[in-house]
C-alpha positions as a Markdown table, in Angstrom:
| # | Residue | x | y | z |
|---|---|---|---|---|
| 1 | Ala | -113.4 | -95.3 | -46.1 |
| 2 | Val | -113.4 | -91.5 | -46.3 |
| 3 | Val | -112.3 | -90.2 | -49.6 |
| 4 | Pro | -110.0 | -87.2 | -49.7 |
| 5 | Thr | -112.5 | -85.1 | -51.6 |
| 6 | Gln | -114.6 | -84.9 | -48.4 |
| 7 | Ser | -111.8 | -83.0 | -46.8 |
| 8 | Thr | -111.9 | -79.2 | -47.3 |
| 9 | Gly | -108.3 | -78.9 | -46.2 |
| 10 | Asp | -105.4 | -78.3 | -48.4 |
| 11 | Glu | -103.9 | -81.6 | -47.5 |
| 12 | Gly | -106.8 | -83.6 | -48.8 |
| 13 | Lys | -106.8 | -81.6 | -52.1 |
| 14 | Ala | -103.1 | -82.1 | -52.4 |
| 15 | Ile | -103.6 | -85.9 | -52.1 |
| 16 | Val | -106.1 | -85.9 | -54.9 |
| 17 | Arg | -103.9 | -83.8 | -57.2 |
| 18 | Ser | -101.0 | -86.0 | -56.5 |
| 19 | Gly | -103.0 | -89.1 | -57.2 |
| 20 | Val | -104.2 | -87.7 | -60.6 |
| 21 | Gly | -100.6 | -86.5 | -61.4 |
| 22 | Leu | -99.4 | -90.1 | -60.9 |
| 23 | Cys | -101.7 | -91.2 | -63.8 |
| 24 | Glu | -99.9 | -89.1 | -66.4 |
| 25 | Gln | -98.7 | -91.0 | -69.4 |
| 26 | Pro | -96.4 | -92.7 | -70.2 |
| 27 | Asn | -95.5 | -93.4 | -66.5 |
| 28 | Cys | -99.0 | -94.0 | -65.2 |
| 29 | Leu | -99.1 | -96.0 | -61.9 |
| 30 | Glu | -101.8 | -98.6 | -61.9 |
| 31 | Trp | -102.8 | -98.1 | -58.3 |
| 32 | Ala | -103.1 | -94.3 | -58.8 |
| 33 | Gln | -105.4 | -94.9 | -61.8 |
| 34 | Leu | -107.5 | -97.3 | -59.8 |
| 35 | Phe | -107.7 | -94.6 | -57.1 |
| 36 | Val | -108.9 | -91.9 | -59.5 |
| 37 | Glu | -111.3 | -94.2 | -61.3 |
| 38 | Gly | -112.8 | -95.2 | -58.0 |
| 39 | Leu | -113.5 | -91.5 | -57.2 |
| 40 | Ile | -115.1 | -91.1 | -60.7 |
| 41 | Cys | -117.3 | -94.1 | -60.3 |
| 42 | Ala | -118.3 | -93.0 | -56.8 |
| 43 | Glu | -119.7 | -89.8 | -58.2 |
| 44 | Arg | -116.8 | -87.7 | -57.0 |
| 45 | Phe | -115.7 | -86.5 | -60.5 |
| 46 | Ile | -117.1 | -82.9 | -60.0 |
| 47 | Gln | -115.1 | -82.5 | -56.7 |
| 48 | Val | -111.9 | -83.8 | -58.3 |
| 49 | Tyr | -112.5 | -81.6 | -61.3 |
| 50 | Glu | -112.8 | -78.5 | -59.1 |
| 51 | Ile | -109.7 | -79.5 | -57.1 |
| 52 | Cys | -107.6 | -80.0 | -60.3 |
| 53 | Glu | -109.0 | -76.9 | -62.1 |
| 54 | Gly | -106.3 | -74.6 | -63.3 |
| 55 | Thr | -103.6 | -77.2 | -63.0 |
| 56 | Pro | -102.0 | -79.7 | -65.5 |
| 57 | Gln | -103.8 | -82.5 | -63.6 |
| 58 | Leu | -107.1 | -81.4 | -65.1 |
| 59 | Leu | -106.2 | -82.6 | -68.5 |
| 60 | Thr | -104.9 | -85.9 | -67.0 |
| 61 | Leu | -108.3 | -86.3 | -65.2 |
| 62 | Leu | -110.2 | -85.9 | -68.5 |
| 63 | Glu | -107.9 | -88.4 | -70.2 |
| 64 | Ile | -108.6 | -90.9 | -67.5 |
| 65 | Leu | -112.4 | -90.3 | -67.9 |
| 66 | Glu | -112.1 | -90.8 | -71.7 |
| 67 | Glu | -110.3 | -94.1 | -71.2 |
| 68 | Lys | -112.9 | -95.2 | -68.7 |
| 69 | Ile | -115.8 | -94.8 | -71.1 |
| 70 | Arg | -113.8 | -96.3 | -74.0 |
| 71 | Thr | -112.6 | -99.5 | -72.4 |
| 72 | Ser | -114.5 | -102.4 | -70.9 |
| 73 | Pro | -114.0 | -103.0 | -67.1 |
| 74 | Ser | -111.5 | -105.6 | -66.1 |
| 75 | Pro | -112.4 | -108.5 | -63.7 |
| 76 | Met | -110.1 | -107.0 | -61.1 |
| 77 | Lys | -111.8 | -103.6 | -61.2 |
| 78 | Lys | -115.2 | -105.2 | -61.0 |
| 79 | Glu | -114.1 | -107.1 | -57.9 |
| 80 | Leu | -112.7 | -103.9 | -56.4 |
| 81 | Phe | -115.6 | -101.6 | -57.2 |
| 82 | Gly | -118.5 | -103.9 | -57.6 |
| 83 | Glu | -121.7 | -102.5 | -59.3 |
| 84 | Ile | -120.3 | -98.9 | -59.5 |
| 85 | Glu | -117.7 | -100.1 | -62.0 |
| 86 | Ser | -120.5 | -100.7 | -64.6 |
| 87 | Ala | -120.6 | -97.1 | -65.9 |
| 88 | Val | -119.5 | -93.5 | -65.2 |
| 89 | Pro | -122.4 | -91.7 | -63.5 |
| 90 | Val | -124.4 | -89.6 | -66.0 |
| 91 | Thr | -124.0 | -86.6 | -63.6 |
| 92 | Thr | -120.4 | -86.4 | -64.7 |
| 93 | Phe | -121.3 | -85.6 | -68.3 |
| 94 | Leu | -124.2 | -83.4 | -67.3 |
| 95 | Phe | -121.6 | -81.4 | -65.4 |
| 96 | Leu | -119.3 | -81.2 | -68.4 |
| 97 | Ala | -122.3 | -80.1 | -70.6 |
| 98 | Lys | -123.0 | -77.4 | -68.1 |
| 99 | Thr | -119.4 | -76.4 | -68.1 |
| 100 | Met | -119.5 | -76.1 | -71.9 |
| 101 | Ala | -122.5 | -73.8 | -71.7 |
| 102 | Gln | -120.9 | -71.6 | -69.1 |
| 103 | Asn | -117.8 | -71.2 | -71.2 |
| 104 | Arg | -119.7 | -70.5 | -74.4 |
| 105 | Gln | -118.1 | -67.2 | -75.2 |
| 106 | His | -114.7 | -68.6 | -74.4 |
| 107 | Ile | -115.2 | -71.4 | -76.9 |
| 108 | Ile | -116.3 | -69.0 | -79.6 |
| 109 | Asp | -113.4 | -66.7 | -79.0 |
| 110 | Met | -111.0 | -69.6 | -79.1 |
| 111 | Ala | -112.4 | -71.0 | -82.3 |
| 112 | Thr | -112.3 | -67.6 | -84.0 |
| 113 | Gly | -108.8 | -66.7 | -83.0 |
| 114 | Lys | -109.8 | -64.0 | -80.5 |
| 115 | Glu | -108.1 | -65.9 | -77.7 |
| 116 | Gly | -104.8 | -67.8 | -77.8 |
| 117 | Val | -104.7 | -71.5 | -78.1 |
| 118 | Glu | -103.0 | -71.9 | -74.6 |
| 119 | Gly | -105.3 | -73.9 | -72.4 |
| 120 | Ser | -107.3 | -75.0 | -75.4 |
| 121 | Ala | -106.5 | -78.7 | -74.8 |
| 122 | Val | -108.9 | -78.9 | -71.9 |
| 123 | Thr | -111.7 | -77.3 | -73.8 |
| 124 | Val | -111.2 | -79.5 | -76.8 |
| 125 | Arg | -111.0 | -82.6 | -74.6 |
| 126 | Ile | -114.3 | -81.8 | -72.9 |
| 127 | Leu | -116.0 | -81.3 | -76.3 |
| 128 | His | -114.4 | -84.6 | -77.5 |
| 129 | Leu | -115.7 | -86.4 | -74.5 |
| 130 | Leu | -119.2 | -85.0 | -74.9 |
| 131 | Ala | -119.1 | -86.0 | -78.6 |
| 132 | Asn | -118.2 | -89.5 | -77.7 |
| 133 | Val | -120.8 | -89.8 | -74.9 |
| 134 | Thr | -123.7 | -88.5 | -77.0 |
| 135 | Gly | -123.1 | -91.4 | -79.3 |
| 136 | Leu | -123.5 | -93.9 | -76.4 |
| 137 | Phe | -127.3 | -94.0 | -76.5 |
| 138 | Glu | -127.9 | -97.0 | -74.3 |
| 139 | Gln | -125.7 | -95.8 | -71.4 |
| 140 | Tyr | -126.2 | -92.1 | -71.6 |
| 141 | Asp | -129.5 | -91.3 | -73.2 |
| 142 | Arg | -130.1 | -88.5 | -70.7 |
| 143 | Ile | -127.2 | -86.6 | -72.4 |
| 144 | Ala | -128.2 | -87.4 | -76.0 |
| 145 | Ala | -131.8 | -86.3 | -75.2 |
| 146 | Asn | -130.9 | -83.1 | -73.5 |
| 147 | Thr | -132.4 | -80.4 | -75.8 |
| 148 | Pro | -130.9 | -77.4 | -74.0 |
| 149 | Phe | -127.5 | -78.9 | -74.5 |
| 150 | Leu | -128.2 | -79.4 | -78.2 |
| 151 | Glu | -129.4 | -75.8 | -78.5 |
| 152 | Cys | -126.2 | -74.6 | -76.9 |
| 153 | Ala | -124.0 | -76.6 | -79.2 |
| 154 | Val | -125.9 | -75.3 | -82.3 |
| 155 | Lys | -125.8 | -71.7 | -81.2 |
| 156 | Ile | -122.0 | -71.9 | -80.5 |
| 157 | Leu | -121.4 | -73.4 | -83.9 |
| 158 | Asn | -123.6 | -70.7 | -85.6 |
| 159 | Glu | -121.8 | -67.9 | -83.8 |
| 160 | Ile | -118.3 | -69.3 | -84.7 |
| 161 | Asn | -119.3 | -69.5 | -88.3 |
| 162 | Tyr | -120.8 | -66.1 | -88.3 |
| 163 | Val | -117.7 | -64.5 | -86.8 |
| 164 | Glu | -115.2 | -66.5 | -89.0 |
| 165 | Pro | -116.9 | -68.3 | -91.9 |
| 166 | Ile | -115.1 | -71.4 | -93.0 |
| 167 | Lys | -113.2 | -71.0 | -96.2 |
| 168 | Phe | -112.5 | -73.6 | -98.9 |
| 169 | Asp | -109.1 | -75.2 | -98.7 |
| 170 | Arg | -107.7 | -72.4 | -96.6 |
| 171 | Glu | -104.0 | -72.1 | -95.8 |
| 172 | Lys | -102.9 | -74.7 | -93.2 |
| 173 | Tyr | -101.6 | -73.2 | -90.0 |
| 174 | Glu | -98.9 | -74.7 | -87.8 |
| 175 | Ala | -101.4 | -75.7 | -85.1 |
| 176 | Gly | -102.2 | -79.4 | -85.3 |
| 177 | Pro | -105.7 | -80.4 | -86.4 |
| 178 | Glu | -106.5 | -82.1 | -83.1 |
| 179 | Gly | -105.6 | -79.0 | -81.0 |
| 180 | Gly | -106.7 | -75.5 | -80.6 |
| 181 | Lys | -109.4 | -73.8 | -82.6 |
| 182 | Phe | -109.4 | -76.2 | -85.5 |
| 183 | Ala | -110.9 | -79.1 | -83.5 |
| 184 | Ile | -113.8 | -77.2 | -82.0 |
| 185 | Arg | -116.0 | -77.1 | -85.0 |
| 186 | Lys | -115.6 | -80.8 | -85.7 |
| 187 | Glu | -116.5 | -81.8 | -82.1 |
| 188 | Leu | -119.5 | -79.5 | -82.1 |
| 189 | Ile | -120.8 | -81.1 | -85.4 |
| 190 | Arg | -120.2 | -84.6 | -83.9 |
| 191 | Ile | -122.3 | -83.6 | -80.9 |
| 192 | Ile | -125.1 | -82.3 | -83.1 |
| 193 | Ser | -125.1 | -85.3 | -85.4 |
| 194 | Asn | -125.3 | -87.8 | -82.5 |
| 195 | Met | -128.0 | -85.9 | -80.7 |
| 196 | Cys | -130.2 | -85.7 | -83.9 |
| 197 | Cys | -130.0 | -89.5 | -84.6 |
| 198 | Lys | -133.6 | -90.7 | -84.8 |
| 199 | Arg | -134.8 | -87.7 | -82.7 |
| 200 | Arg | -137.4 | -85.7 | -84.6 |
| 201 | Asn | -137.6 | -83.0 | -82.0 |
| 202 | His | -133.9 | -82.4 | -82.2 |
| 203 | Gln | -133.9 | -82.4 | -86.0 |
| 204 | Asp | -136.6 | -79.7 | -85.9 |
| 205 | Lys | -134.7 | -77.7 | -83.2 |
| 206 | Val | -131.6 | -77.5 | -85.4 |
| 207 | Arg | -133.7 | -76.3 | -88.3 |
| 208 | His | -135.4 | -73.6 | -86.3 |
| 209 | Leu | -132.0 | -72.4 | -85.1 |
| 210 | Gly | -130.6 | -72.2 | -88.6 |
| 211 | Gly | -128.1 | -75.0 | -87.9 |
| 212 | Ile | -128.7 | -76.9 | -91.2 |
| 213 | Gln | -127.3 | -74.0 | -93.3 |
| 214 | Thr | -124.3 | -73.7 | -90.9 |
| 215 | Ile | -123.5 | -77.4 | -91.2 |
| 216 | Leu | -123.9 | -77.3 | -94.9 |
| 217 | Ser | -121.3 | -74.6 | -95.1 |
| 218 | His | -118.8 | -77.0 | -93.6 |
| 219 | Cys | -119.1 | -79.6 | -96.4 |
| 220 | Ile | -115.8 | -78.4 | -97.8 |
| 221 | Leu | -112.1 | -79.5 | -97.8 |
| 222 | Asp | -110.2 | -77.9 | -95.0 |
| 223 | Gly | -106.5 | -78.8 | -94.4 |
| 224 | Asn | -106.8 | -77.7 | -90.7 |
| 225 | Asn | -109.9 | -79.8 | -90.1 |
| 226 | Pro | -109.4 | -83.4 | -91.3 |
| 227 | Tyr | -112.7 | -85.2 | -91.7 |
| 228 | Ile | -114.8 | -82.0 | -91.1 |
| 229 | Met | -116.5 | -82.5 | -94.5 |
| 230 | Glu | -117.3 | -86.2 | -93.6 |
| 231 | Trp | -118.7 | -85.3 | -90.2 |
| 232 | Ser | -120.8 | -82.6 | -91.7 |
| 233 | Ile | -122.2 | -84.9 | -94.3 |
| 234 | Phe | -123.0 | -87.5 | -91.6 |
| 235 | Ala | -124.7 | -84.8 | -89.4 |
| 236 | Leu | -126.8 | -83.7 | -92.4 |
| 237 | Arg | -127.9 | -87.3 | -93.0 |
| 238 | Met | -129.0 | -87.5 | -89.3 |
| 239 | Leu | -130.8 | -84.2 | -89.7 |
| 240 | Leu | -132.6 | -85.1 | -92.9 |
| 241 | Glu | -133.6 | -88.7 | -92.1 |
| 242 | Gly | -137.4 | -89.0 | -92.1 |
| 243 | Asn | -137.7 | -85.2 | -91.9 |
| 244 | Glu | -139.4 | -83.7 | -95.0 |
| 245 | Glu | -139.1 | -80.1 | -93.7 |
| 246 | Asn | -135.3 | -80.4 | -93.3 |
| 247 | Gln | -135.1 | -82.0 | -96.7 |
| 248 | Glu | -137.0 | -79.1 | -98.3 |
| 249 | Ile | -134.5 | -76.7 | -96.9 |
| 250 | Val | -131.6 | -78.5 | -98.7 |
| 251 | Lys | -133.6 | -78.8 | -101.9 |
| 252 | Gly | -134.3 | -75.1 | -101.8 |
| 253 | Leu | -130.6 | -74.3 | -101.4 |
| 254 | Lys | -129.8 | -76.7 | -104.2 |
| 255 | Ala | -132.3 | -74.9 | -106.5 |
| 256 | Leu | -130.5 | -71.6 | -105.7 |
| 257 | Gly | -127.2 | -73.1 | -106.5 |
| 258 | Lys | -125.9 | -72.9 | -102.9 |
| 259 | Val | -125.6 | -76.7 | -102.7 |
| 260 | Ser | -123.8 | -78.7 | -105.4 |
| 261 | Glu | -125.4 | -81.8 | -107.0 |
| 262 | Leu | -122.6 | -83.9 | -105.6 |
| 263 | Asp | -123.1 | -82.7 | -102.0 |
| 264 | Ala | -126.8 | -83.2 | -102.3 |
| 265 | Arg | -126.4 | -86.8 | -103.4 |
| 266 | Lys | -123.9 | -87.4 | -100.5 |
| 267 | Ile | -126.5 | -86.4 | -98.0 |
| 268 | Gly | -129.3 | -88.2 | -99.7 |
| 269 | Val | -131.2 | -85.4 | -101.4 |
| 270 | Val | -131.9 | -85.9 | -105.1 |
């Protein structure tokens, strides 16, 4: 069958947007979700993304994608889609990683308050998806092993912290911790930690980019970023595991009094 994304006409695009719109919670229609998941599994995600870009349906599309990688396929879906049901094509997440890189300045401006939080839900959702996928080593090793993507994530985090250094127990704003600028740092740190797990070349890359010091600065309590300290400690453990050069950096900062004894123990440096 010809899928609507193959049509360049407005009618075909309208069908796709309508299908995605019918997947909005809490009134999601099962047949509509099957339709959209079928397009995703058939390597049509990029076309659907571009059709939905700039509309509320884009966030719904990303939510469908997140559910797809989080849940196991049902027998009915396997019967409908066959082998393509097994996993979302890796090209989907390579596209999202490229999108993140292209929107680097936008992400920095959003995280530092230079841009309003309107529309931030899509940016945060993309980062959240990439943070989840980089942890799925067996299915998506091409993403976790993508060094340019790691380099981009570290540089964005470095720039955010340079423009607006994180402060200890700063005043809590009205914006929720899962939305807007407060979630961006956490998702970037999650991406970095996953990509450095048992990857010496990535551990070294983060050191060369100055990322260890940046992540260390996030080992503080922050009312706007629940679990930012925990994720930072986890990331540092991934960065220091089996890497003496990285461990020496933390030991040096500890000797200068820039890392507390407690934090050093939490990340495994004594």
